[in-house]
All heavy atoms as a GROMACS GRO file, in nm:
protein
  540
    1MET      N    1  22.560   5.047  12.131
    1MET     CA    2  22.669   5.120  12.071
    1MET      C    3  22.664   5.265  12.118
    1MET      O    4  22.768   5.328  12.124
    1MET     CB    5  22.647   5.108  11.919
    1MET     CG    6  22.761   5.171  11.839
    1MET     SD    7  22.757   5.133  11.667
    1MET     CE    8  22.667   5.265  11.612
    2ALA      N    9  22.543   5.326  12.146
    2ALA     CA   10  22.541   5.461  12.190
    2ALA      C   11  22.617   5.480  12.322
    2ALA      O   12  22.681   5.589  12.337
    2ALA     CB   13  22.400   5.506  12.216
    3GLY      N   14  22.626   5.381  12.399
    3GLY     CA   15  22.706   5.392  12.532
    3GLY      C   16  22.843   5.365  12.518
    3GLY      O   17  22.924   5.373  12.616
    4SER      N   18  22.894   5.326  12.398
    4SER     CA   19  23.031   5.287  12.380
    4SER      C   20  23.082   5.348  12.248
    4SER      O   21  23.091   5.281  12.150
    4SER     CB   22  23.038   5.133  12.369
    4SER     OG   23  23.173   5.090  12.358
    5PRO      N   24  23.113   5.480  12.255
    5PRO     CA   25  23.157   5.546  12.134
    5PRO      C   26  23.274   5.480  12.060
    5PRO      O   27  23.286   5.487  11.937
    5PRO     CB   28  23.198   5.681  12.179
    5PRO     CG   29  23.125   5.704  12.305
    5PRO     CD   30  23.117   5.565  12.368
    6GLY      N   31  23.369   5.411  12.134
    6GLY     CA   32  23.471   5.340  12.070
    6GLY      C   33  23.428   5.228  11.973
    6GLY      O   34  23.498   5.192  11.877
    7ALA      N   35  23.307   5.176  12.005
    7ALA     CA   36  23.260   5.063  11.914
    7ALA      C   37  23.212   5.116  11.782
    7ALA      O   38  23.208   5.040  11.682
    7ALA     CB   39  23.147   4.998  11.990
    8ARG      N   40  23.192   5.239  11.771
    8ARG     CA   41  23.139   5.292  11.644
    8ARG      C   42  23.236   5.272  11.528
    8ARG      O   43  23.201   5.241  11.420
    8ARG     CB   44  23.108   5.447  11.654
    8ARG     CG   45  22.990   5.475  11.738
    8ARG     CD   46  22.962   5.616  11.753
    8ARG     NE   47  22.847   5.637  11.849
    8ARG     CZ   48  22.818   5.749  11.905
    8ARG    NH1   49  22.896   5.858  11.882
    8ARG    NH2   50  22.716   5.749  11.988
    9ASP      N   51  23.366   5.292  11.561
    9ASP     CA   52  23.473   5.267  11.455
    9ASP      C   53  23.463   5.129  11.409
    9ASP      O   54  23.478   5.105  11.284
    9ASP     CB   55  23.614   5.294  11.511
    9ASP     CG   56  23.632   5.450  11.529
    9ASP    OD1   57  23.561   5.530  11.472
    9ASP    OD2   58  23.723   5.484  11.605
   10GLU      N   59  23.448   5.035  11.492
   10GLU     CA   60  23.439   4.894  11.450
   10GLU      C   61  23.316   4.874  11.359
   10GLU      O   62  23.330   4.814  11.253
   10GLU     CB   63  23.428   4.792  11.567
   10GLU     CG   64  23.416   4.652  11.519
   10GLU     CD   65  23.416   4.550  11.637
   10GLU    OE1   66  23.427   4.599  11.755
   10GLU    OE2   67  23.410   4.432  11.616
   11TYR      N   68  23.201   4.920  11.404
   11TYR     CA   69  23.088   4.906  11.320
   11TYR      C   70  23.093   4.981  11.182
   11TYR      O   71  23.053   4.924  11.078
   11TYR     CB   72  22.952   4.960  11.389
   11TYR     CG   73  22.914   4.865  11.486
   11TYR    CD1   74  22.958   4.867  11.623
   11TYR    CD2   75  22.811   4.765  11.462
   11TYR    CE1   76  22.906   4.778  11.716
   11TYR    CE2   77  22.771   4.676  11.564
   11TYR     CZ   78  22.815   4.686  11.686
   11TYR     OH   79  22.772   4.594  11.785
   12TYR      N   80  23.155   5.092  11.180
   12TYR     CA   81  23.177   5.171  11.060
   12TYR      C   82  23.252   5.088  10.953
   12TYR      O   83  23.238   5.095  10.838
   12TYR     CB   84  23.231   5.305  11.078
   12TYR     CG   85  23.137   5.412  11.144
   12TYR    CD1   86  23.192   5.496  11.237
   12TYR    CD2   87  23.007   5.416  11.110
   12TYR    CE1   88  23.098   5.594  11.290
   12TYR    CE2   89  22.914   5.508  11.169
   12TYR     CZ   90  22.963   5.590  11.262
   12TYR     OH   91  22.884   5.683  11.315
   13GLY      N   92  23.344   5.009  11.009
   13GLY     CA   93  23.432   4.936  10.921
   13GLY      C   94  23.350   4.823  10.840
   13GLY      O   95  23.397   4.780  10.732
   14TYR      N   96  23.234   4.781  10.889
   14TYR     CA   97  23.152   4.690  10.813
   14TYR      C   98  23.055   4.748  10.720
   14TYR      O   99  23.002   4.679  10.626
   14TYR     CB  100  23.071   4.600  10.914
   14TYR     CG  101  23.165   4.541  11.021
   14TYR    CD1  102  23.135   4.559  11.153
   14TYR    CD2  103  23.268   4.460  10.989
   14TYR    CE1  104  23.221   4.512  11.253
   14TYR    CE2  105  23.353   4.408  11.086
   14TYR     CZ  106  23.330   4.430  11.220
   14TYR     OH  107  23.409   4.388  11.312
   15VAL      N  108  23.039   4.877  10.721
   15VAL     CA  109  22.931   4.948  10.648
   15VAL      C  110  22.960   4.936  10.493
   15VAL      O  111  22.873   4.907  10.413
   15VAL     CB  112  22.918   5.098  10.682
   15VAL    CG1  113  22.831   5.167  10.585
   15VAL    CG2  114  22.854   5.102  10.831
   16PRO      N  115  23.090   4.955  10.445
   16PRO     CA  116  23.114   4.953  10.300
   16PRO      C  117  23.077   4.818  10.238
   16PRO      O  118  23.014   4.818  10.133
   16PRO     CB  119  23.264   4.979  10.286
   16PRO     CG  120  23.304   5.055  10.411
   16PRO     CD  121  23.212   4.994  10.523
   17ARG      N  122  23.101   4.707  10.304
   17ARG     CA  123  23.067   4.575  10.253
   17ARG      C  124  22.916   4.558  10.254
   17ARG      O  125  22.864   4.509  10.156
   17ARG     CB  126  23.138   4.467  10.336
   17ARG     CG  127  23.100   4.330  10.299
   17ARG     CD  128  23.166   4.280  10.168
   17ARG     NE  129  23.126   4.152  10.132
   17ARG     CZ  130  23.174   4.032  10.162
   17ARG    NH1  131  23.280   4.029  10.242
   17ARG    NH2  132  23.119   3.924  10.117
   18ILE      N  133  22.849   4.600  10.356
   18ILE     CA  134  22.704   4.579  10.360
   18ILE      C  135  22.644   4.667  10.259
   18ILE      O  136  22.549   4.625  10.187
   18ILE     CB  137  22.653   4.617  10.504
   18ILE    CG1  138  22.704   4.512  10.600
   18ILE    CG2  139  22.503   4.623  10.506
   18ILE    CD1  140  22.682   4.541  10.745
   19PHE      N  141  22.692   4.794  10.241
   19PHE     CA  142  22.640   4.881  10.141
   19PHE      C  143  22.653   4.825  10.003
   19PHE      O  144  22.564   4.825   9.919
   19PHE     CB  145  22.701   5.015  10.155
   19PHE     CG  146  22.657   5.117  10.049
   19PHE    CD1  147  22.534   5.182  10.068
   19PHE    CD2  148  22.732   5.141   9.931
   19PHE    CE1  149  22.486   5.276   9.973
   19PHE    CE2  150  22.681   5.229   9.840
   19PHE     CZ  151  22.559   5.299   9.858
   20ASN      N  152  22.771   4.768   9.979
   20ASN     CA  153  22.794   4.705   9.843
   20ASN      C  154  22.704   4.589   9.817
   20ASN      O  155  22.657   4.565   9.712
   20ASN     CB  156  22.944   4.661   9.829
   20ASN     CG  157  22.977   4.620   9.694
   20ASN    OD1  158  22.947   4.696   9.597
   20ASN    ND2  159  23.031   4.505   9.674
   21LEU      N  160  22.677   4.504   9.921
   21LEU     CA  161  22.586   4.394   9.911
   21LEU      C  162  22.445   4.450   9.877
   21LEU      O  163  22.374   4.390   9.789
   21LEU     CB  164  22.594   4.310  10.032
   21LEU     CG  165  22.712   4.226  10.066
   21LEU    CD1  166  22.714   4.169  10.203
   21LEU    CD2  167  22.728   4.112   9.959
   22LEU      N  168  22.405   4.543   9.939
   22LEU     CA  169  22.278   4.599   9.911
   22LEU      C  170  22.268   4.663   9.778
   22LEU      O  171  22.172   4.644   9.696
   22LEU     CB  172  22.248   4.715  10.016
   22LEU     CG  173  22.200   4.662  10.151
   22LEU    CD1  174  22.203   4.780  10.258
   22LEU    CD2  175  22.063   4.599  10.156
   23LYS      N  176  22.368   4.740   9.741
   23LYS     CA  177  22.379   4.802   9.607
   23LYS      C  178  22.377   4.702   9.489
   23LYS      O  179  22.320   4.726   9.386
   23LYS     CB  180  22.509   4.889   9.604
   23LYS     CG  181  22.514   4.976   9.482
   23LYS     CD  182  22.628   5.073   9.486
   23LYS     CE  183  22.743   5.011   9.441
   23LYS     NZ  184  22.864   5.108   9.423
   24THR      N  185  22.436   4.588   9.514
   24THR     CA  186  22.443   4.488   9.403
   24THR      C  187  22.329   4.384   9.415
   24THR      O  188  22.330   4.276   9.348
   24THR     CB  189  22.577   4.408   9.399
   24THR    OG1  190  22.594   4.348   9.534
   24THR    CG2  191  22.694   4.505   9.377
   25ASP      N  192  22.234   4.413   9.496
   25ASP     CA  193  22.113   4.321   9.513
   25ASP      C  194  22.153   4.185   9.548
   25ASP      O  195  22.104   4.083   9.490
   25ASP     CB  196  22.022   4.324   9.390
   25ASP     CG  197  21.955   4.456   9.360
   25ASP    OD1  198  21.920   4.526   9.456
   25ASP    OD2  199  21.955   4.499   9.238
   26ALA      N  200  22.242   4.169   9.644
   26ALA     CA  201  22.295   4.035   9.686
   26ALA      C  202  22.190   3.947   9.748
   26ALA      O  203  22.199   3.834   9.751
   26ALA     CB  204  22.415   4.054   9.782
   27GLY      N  205  22.086   4.011   9.802
   27GLY     CA  206  21.981   3.937   9.858
   27GLY      C  207  21.995   3.920  10.004
   27GLY      O  208  22.103   3.927  10.057
   28ALA      N  209  21.888   3.911  10.086
   28ALA     CA  210  21.886   3.906  10.224
   28ALA      C  211  21.965   3.791  10.288
   28ALA      O  212  22.039   3.801  10.379
   28ALA     CB  213  21.746   3.902  10.285
   29GLU      N  214  21.960   3.672  10.218
   29GLU     CA  215  22.036   3.557  10.264
   29GLU      C  216  22.185   3.582  10.264
   29GLU      O  217  22.256   3.551  10.356
   29GLU     CB  218  22.002   3.433  10.181
   29GLU     CG  219  22.051   3.306  10.239
   29GLU     CD  220  21.984   3.270  10.375
   29GLU    OE1  221  21.871   3.289  10.395
   29GLU    OE2  222  22.070   3.223  10.462
   30ASN      N  223  22.229   3.636  10.152
   30ASN     CA  224  22.381   3.668  10.146
   30ASN      C  225  22.422   3.772  10.244
   30ASN      O  226  22.531   3.762  10.308
   30ASN     CB  227  22.413   3.709  10.001
   30ASN     CG  228  22.411   3.602   9.905
   30ASN    OD1  229  22.442   3.483   9.941
   30ASN    ND2  230  22.372   3.630   9.786
   31ILE      N  231  22.338   3.870  10.265
   31ILE     CA  232  22.366   3.966  10.364
   31ILE      C  233  22.373   3.914  10.504
   31ILE      O  234  22.458   3.950  10.582
   31ILE     CB  235  22.270   4.094  10.354
   31ILE    CG1  236  22.288   4.164  10.217
   31ILE    CG2  237  22.288   4.190  10.467
   31ILE    CD1  238  22.177   4.263  10.184
   32ALA      N  239  22.274   3.827  10.530
   32ALA     CA  240  22.270   3.760  10.664
   32ALA      C  241  22.384   3.679  10.687
   32ALA      O  242  22.444   3.673  10.803
   32ALA     CB  243  22.143   3.682  10.670
   33VAL      N  244  22.437   3.615  10.593
   33VAL     CA  245  22.560   3.532  10.599
   33VAL      C  246  22.677   3.616  10.639
   33VAL      O  247  22.754   3.580  10.738
   33VAL     CB  248  22.595   3.449  10.477
   33VAL    CG1  249  22.728   3.392  10.479
   33VAL    CG2  250  22.494   3.335  10.450
   34TYR      N  251  22.690   3.731  10.578
   34TYR     CA  252  22.797   3.820  10.615
   34TYR      C  253  22.777   3.872  10.754
   34TYR      O  254  22.878   3.880  10.832
   34TYR     CB  255  22.804   3.936  10.508
   34TYR     CG  256  22.904   4.042  10.551
   34TYR    CD1  257  23.045   4.011  10.548
   34TYR    CD2  258  22.868   4.171  10.593
   34TYR    CE1  259  23.133   4.106  10.580
   34TYR    CE2  260  22.968   4.260  10.634
   34TYR     CZ  261  23.094   4.230  10.618
   34TYR     OH  262  23.193   4.322  10.661
   35LEU      N  263  22.661   3.916  10.785
   35LEU     CA  264  22.640   3.969  10.926
   35LEU      C  265  22.667   3.861  11.034
   35LEU      O  266  22.736   3.897  11.133
   35LEU     CB  267  22.498   4.018  10.940
   35LEU     CG  268  22.451   4.138  10.858
   35LEU    CD1  269  22.307   4.166  10.862
   35LEU    CD2  270  22.533   4.256  10.902
   36ALA      N  271  22.622   3.743  11.005
   36ALA     CA  272  22.655   3.635  11.107
   36ALA      C  273  22.803   3.613  11.114
   36ALA      O  274  22.855   3.582  11.225
   36ALA     CB  275  22.575   3.510  11.065
   37GLN      N  276  22.877   3.615  10.998
   37GLN     CA  277  23.012   3.594  11.003
   37GLN      C  278  23.085   3.703  11.076
   37GLN      O  279  23.178   3.682  11.158
   37GLN     CB  280  23.072   3.594  10.855
   37GLN     CG  281  23.216   3.578  10.843
   37GLN     CD  282  23.262   3.595  10.699
   37GLN    OE1  283  23.186   3.623  10.613
   37GLN    NE2  284  23.392   3.558  10.678
   38VAL      N  285  23.050   3.828  11.056
   38VAL     CA  286  23.095   3.940  11.134
   38VAL      C  287  23.078   3.918  11.283
   38VAL      O  288  23.172   3.942  11.362
   38VAL     CB  289  23.036   4.080  11.088
   38VAL    CG1  290  23.079   4.188  11.187
   38VAL    CG2  291  23.099   4.109  10.951
   39ALA      N  292  22.964   3.886  11.324
   39ALA     CA  293  22.933   3.865  11.460
   39ALA      C  294  23.020   3.758  11.524
   39ALA      O  295  23.077   3.774  11.631
   39ALA     CB  296  22.783   3.817  11.487
   40SER      N  297  23.035   3.647  11.456
   40SER     CA  298  23.111   3.538  11.519
   40SER      C  299  23.264   3.548  11.504
   40SER      O  300  23.333   3.522  11.595
   40SER     CB  301  23.055   3.399  11.456
   40SER     OG  302  23.091   3.391  11.315
   41GLU      N  303  23.305   3.584  11.384
   41GLU     CA  304  23.448   3.594  11.361
   41GLU      C  305  23.521   3.718  11.400
   41GLU      O  306  23.641   3.716  11.435
   41GLU     CB  307  23.469   3.568  11.212
   41GLU     CG  308  23.435   3.425  11.168
   41GLU     CD  309  23.457   3.398  11.018
   41GLU    OE1  310  23.535   3.476  10.958
   41GLU    OE2  311  23.405   3.305  10.965
   42HIS      N  312  23.455   3.831  11.399
   42HIS     CA  313  23.516   3.951  11.431
   42HIS      C  314  23.473   4.012  11.573
   42HIS      O  315  23.552   4.086  11.632
   42HIS     CB  316  23.490   4.056  11.324
   42HIS     CG  317  23.538   4.018  11.191
   42HIS    ND1  318  23.666   4.030  11.155
   42HIS    CD2  319  23.473   3.963  11.082
   42HIS    CE1  320  23.682   3.988  11.029
   42HIS    NE2  321  23.566   3.944  10.981
   43MET      N  322  23.352   3.981  11.607
   43MET     CA  323  23.306   4.044  11.742
   43MET      C  324  23.304   3.930  11.858
   43MET      O  325  23.286   3.980  11.970
   43MET     CB  326  23.170   4.092  11.722
   43MET     CG  327  23.159   4.214  11.624
   43MET     SD  328  22.985   4.266  11.608
   43MET     CE  329  23.012   4.406  11.508
   44GLY      N  330  23.331   3.810  11.824
   44GLY     CA  331  23.329   3.703  11.929
   44GLY      C  332  23.199   3.678  11.982
   44GLY      O  333  23.184   3.628  12.097
   45LEU      N  334  23.088   3.715  11.903
   45LEU     CA  335  22.951   3.681  11.951
   45LEU      C  336  22.905   3.552  11.893
   45LEU      O  337  22.954   3.513  11.782
   45LEU     CB  338  22.856   3.797  11.904
   45LEU     CG  339  22.894   3.943  11.957
   45LEU    CD1  340  22.813   4.046  11.887
   45LEU    CD2  341  22.880   3.939  12.108
   46PRO      N  342  22.807   3.495  11.950
   46PRO     CA  343  22.744   3.371  11.886
   46PRO      C  344  22.670   3.409  11.756
   46PRO      O  345  22.618   3.521  11.753
   46PRO     CB  346  22.646   3.321  11.992
   46PRO     CG  347  22.627   3.425  12.090
   46PRO     CD  348  22.746   3.523  12.075
   47SER      N  349  22.684   3.332  11.657
   47SER     CA  350  22.619   3.359  11.526
   47SER      C  351  22.475   3.325  11.543
   47SER      O  352  22.429   3.221  11.600
   47SER     CB  353  22.684   3.269  11.423
   47SER     OG  354  22.618   3.289  11.304
   48ASN      N  355  22.388   3.421  11.508
   48ASN     CA  356  22.239   3.412  11.520
   48ASN      C  357  22.181   3.432  11.384
   48ASN      O  358  22.155   3.544  11.349
   48ASN     CB  359  22.189   3.504  11.625
   48ASN     CG  360  22.044   3.489  11.644
   48ASN    OD1  361  21.964   3.438  11.561
   48ASN    ND2  362  21.998   3.528  11.763
   49ARG      N  363  22.166   3.327  11.310
   49ARG     CA  364  22.119   3.338  11.169
   49ARG      C  365  21.982   3.406  11.166
   49ARG      O  366  21.966   3.489  11.072
   49ARG     CB  367  22.109   3.196  11.108
   49ARG     CG  368  22.074   3.205  10.960
   49ARG     CD  369  22.016   3.075  10.903
   49ARG     NE  370  21.959   3.083  10.780
   49ARG     CZ  371  21.841   3.137  10.752
   49ARG    NH1  372  21.764   3.188  10.841
   49ARG    NH2  373  21.801   3.143  10.623
   50ASP      N  374  21.893   3.377  11.254
   50ASP     CA  375  21.758   3.435  11.247
   50ASP      C  376  21.764   3.586  11.266
   50ASP      O  377  21.700   3.672  11.196
   50ASP     CB  378  21.668   3.376  11.351
   50ASP     CG  379  21.625   3.237  11.319
   50ASP    OD1  380  21.639   3.194  11.201
   50ASP    OD2  381  21.588   3.163  11.415
   51HIS      N  382  21.841   3.632  11.362
   51HIS     CA  383  21.862   3.778  11.396
   51HIS      C  384  21.928   3.848  11.268
   51HIS      O  385  21.884   3.946  11.225
   51HIS     CB  386  21.946   3.800  11.519
   51HIS     CG  387  21.970   3.944  11.539
   51HIS    ND1  388  21.864   4.034  11.577
   51HIS    CD2  389  22.076   4.018  11.535
   51HIS    CE1  390  21.910   4.154  11.598
   51HIS    NE2  391  22.046   4.155  11.573
   52ALA      N  392  22.036   3.780  11.218
   52ALA     CA  393  22.105   3.832  11.091
   52ALA      C  394  22.013   3.847  10.982
   52ALA      O  395  22.014   3.940  10.908
   52ALA     CB  396  22.226   3.746  11.063
   53LEU      N  397  21.924   3.748  10.960
   53LEU     CA  398  21.819   3.758  10.853
   53LEU      C  399  21.724   3.862  10.875
   53LEU      O  400  21.680   3.938  10.786
   53LEU     CB  401  21.756   3.623  10.828
   53LEU     CG  402  21.678   3.604  10.703
   53LEU    CD1  403  21.760   3.632  10.581
   53LEU    CD2  404  21.619   3.458  10.698
   54ASP      N  405  21.677   3.886  11.002
   54ASP     CA  406  21.594   3.999  11.034
   54ASP      C  407  21.658   4.126  10.997
   54ASP      O  408  21.590   4.213  10.940
   54ASP     CB  409  21.551   3.989  11.174
   54ASP     CG  410  21.453   3.881  11.213
   54ASP    OD1  411  21.386   3.824  11.125
   54ASP    OD2  412  21.437   3.854  11.334
   55VAL      N  413  21.779   4.147  11.036
   55VAL     CA  414  21.850   4.274  11.008
   55VAL      C  415  21.866   4.290  10.856
   55VAL      O  416  21.840   4.398  10.805
   55VAL     CB  417  21.988   4.276  11.073
   55VAL    CG1  418  22.074   4.394  11.037
   55VAL    CG2  419  21.972   4.275  11.228
   56ALA      N  420  21.904   4.186  10.789
   56ALA     CA  421  21.921   4.188  10.640
   56ALA      C  422  21.791   4.231  10.577
   56ALA      O  423  21.781   4.309  10.474
   56ALA     CB  424  21.973   4.057  10.582
   57ASN      N  425  21.682   4.170  10.621
   57ASN     CA  426  21.550   4.206  10.562
   57ASN      C  427  21.512   4.349  10.591
   57ASN      O  428  21.455   4.424  10.505
   57ASN     CB  429  21.438   4.112  10.612
   57ASN     CG  430  21.443   3.975  10.551
   57ASN    OD1  431  21.471   3.966  10.422
   57ASN    ND2  432  21.420   3.869  10.618
   58THR      N  433  21.537   4.400  10.713
   58THR     CA  434  21.519   4.540  10.746
   58THR      C  435  21.599   4.626  10.655
   58THR      O  436  21.546   4.723  10.599
   58THR     CB  437  21.554   4.565  10.891
   58THR    OG1  438  21.465   4.484  10.970
   58THR    CG2  439  21.527   4.714  10.927
   59LEU      N  440  21.724   4.603  10.633
   59LEU     CA  441  21.807   4.678  10.546
   59LEU      C  442  21.747   4.681  10.394
   59LEU      O  443  21.744   4.783  10.336
   59LEU     CB  444  21.953   4.633  10.539
   59LEU     CG  445  22.031   4.642  10.664
   59LEU    CD1  446  22.159   4.570  10.660
   59LEU    CD2  447  22.051   4.796  10.696
   60GLY      N  448  21.709   4.561  10.359
   60GLY     CA  449  21.642   4.560  10.219
   60GLY      C  450  21.522   4.638  10.208
   60GLY      O  451  21.489   4.710  10.108
   61ALA      N  452  21.437   4.640  10.320
   61ALA     CA  453  21.316   4.724  10.317
   61ALA      C  454  21.350   4.871  10.316
   61ALA      O  455  21.285   4.952  10.242
   61ALA     CB  456  21.227   4.681  10.443
   62TRP      N  457  21.448   4.910  10.397
   62TRP     CA  458  21.493   5.048  10.394
   62TRP      C  459  21.540   5.089  10.255
   62TRP      O  460  21.512   5.201  10.206
   62TRP     CB  461  21.602   5.074  10.496
   62TRP     CG  462  21.561   5.078  10.640
   62TRP    CD1  463  21.428   5.075  10.684
   62TRP    CD2  464  21.642   5.075  10.746
   62TRP    NE1  465  21.429   5.066  10.818
   62TRP    CE2  466  21.559   5.069  10.865
   62TRP    CE3  467  21.780   5.071  10.768
   62TRP    CZ2  468  21.612   5.067  10.992
   62TRP    CZ3  469  21.834   5.068  10.896
   62TRP    CH2  470  21.752   5.070  11.006
   63LYS      N  471  21.616   5.000  10.190
   63LYS     CA  472  21.661   5.021  10.056
   63LYS      C  473  21.546   5.059   9.960
   63LYS      O  474  21.546   5.148   9.876
   63LYS     CB  475  21.748   4.908  10.003
   63LYS     CG  476  21.788   4.931   9.864
   63LYS     CD  477  21.860   4.800   9.811
   63LYS     CE  478  21.890   4.816   9.663
   63LYS     NZ  479  21.943   4.689   9.598
   64GLU      N  480  21.433   4.975   9.970
   64GLU     CA  481  21.323   5.002   9.881
   64GLU      C  482  21.254   5.133   9.912
   64GLU      O  483  21.213   5.193   9.817
   64GLU     CB  484  21.225   4.881   9.895
   64GLU     CG  485  21.281   4.742   9.846
   64GLU     CD  486  21.328   4.756   9.699
   64GLU    OE1  487  21.255   4.817   9.611
   64GLU    OE2  488  21.437   4.716   9.665
   65VAL      N  489  21.248   5.166  10.036
   65VAL     CA  490  21.184   5.296  10.070
   65VAL      C  491  21.265   5.416  10.007
   65VAL      O  492  21.211   5.507   9.957
   65VAL     CB  493  21.170   5.310  10.230
   65VAL    CG1  494  21.138   5.447  10.265
   65VAL    CG2  495  21.070   5.214  10.283
   66ILE      N  496  21.401   5.398  10.025
   66ILE     CA  497  21.489   5.504   9.973
   66ILE      C  498  21.466   5.510   9.822
   66ILE      O  499  21.462   5.625   9.765
   66ILE     CB  500  21.632   5.476  10.016
   66ILE    CG1  501  21.653   5.500  10.163
   66ILE    CG2  502  21.730   5.571   9.936
   66ILE    CD1  503  21.776   5.451  10.216
   67LYS      N  504  21.458   5.395   9.752
   67LYS     CA  505  21.447   5.398   9.607
   67LYS      C  506  21.319   5.474   9.564
   67LYS      O  507  21.317   5.534   9.461
   67LYS     CB  508  21.449   5.254   9.555
   67LYS     CG  509  21.588   5.199   9.545
   67LYS     CD  510  21.590   5.053   9.508
   67LYS     CE  511  21.529   5.015   9.371
   67LYS     NZ  512  21.553   4.871   9.342
   68GLN      N  513  21.220   5.450   9.645
   68GLN     CA  514  21.084   5.514   9.612
   68GLN      C  515  21.091   5.661   9.623
   68GLN      O  516  21.011   5.730   9.559
   68GLN     CB  517  20.972   5.457   9.694
   68GLN     CG  518  20.946   5.310   9.680
   68GLN     CD  519  20.844   5.257   9.778
   68GLN    OE1  520  20.793   5.333   9.867
   68GLN    NE2  521  20.816   5.129   9.766
   69HIS      N  522  21.182   5.718   9.700
   69HIS     CA  523  21.192   5.867   9.720
   69HIS      C  524  21.306   5.929   9.632
   69HIS      O  525  21.336   6.042   9.665
   69HIS     CB  526  21.218   5.895   9.863
   69HIS     CG  527  21.090   5.860   9.951
   69HIS    ND1  528  21.065   5.728  10.000
   69HIS    CD2  529  20.983   5.933   9.986
   69HIS    CE1  530  20.953   5.734  10.066
   69HIS    NE2  531  20.905   5.862  10.061
   70GLU      N  532  21.360   5.854   9.540
   70GLU     CA  533  21.459   5.906   9.459
   70GLU      C  534  21.404   5.990   9.349
   70GLU      O  535  21.304   5.973   9.300
   70GLU     CB  536  21.559   5.800   9.408
   70GLU     CG  537  21.642   5.740   9.513
   70GLU     CD  538  21.735   5.633   9.452
   70GLU    OE1  539  21.702   5.572   9.356
   70GLU    OE2  540  21.839   5.613   9.512
   0.00000   0.00000   0.00000
């Protein structure tokens, strides 16, 4: 994404939904489903459930770190 500034707008469009899923404690599996759907339906990429779950777990871990520092 760093080499393609135009892609940032596309990614920013997904942030509100992901943020809402994290805020409502939707769980890593639900977040992964959304991420995989975005990849396949909006970006034309192959859906990779394992990668989406890794990303969702990382986001959840970041959320917990942030909560500890509030």
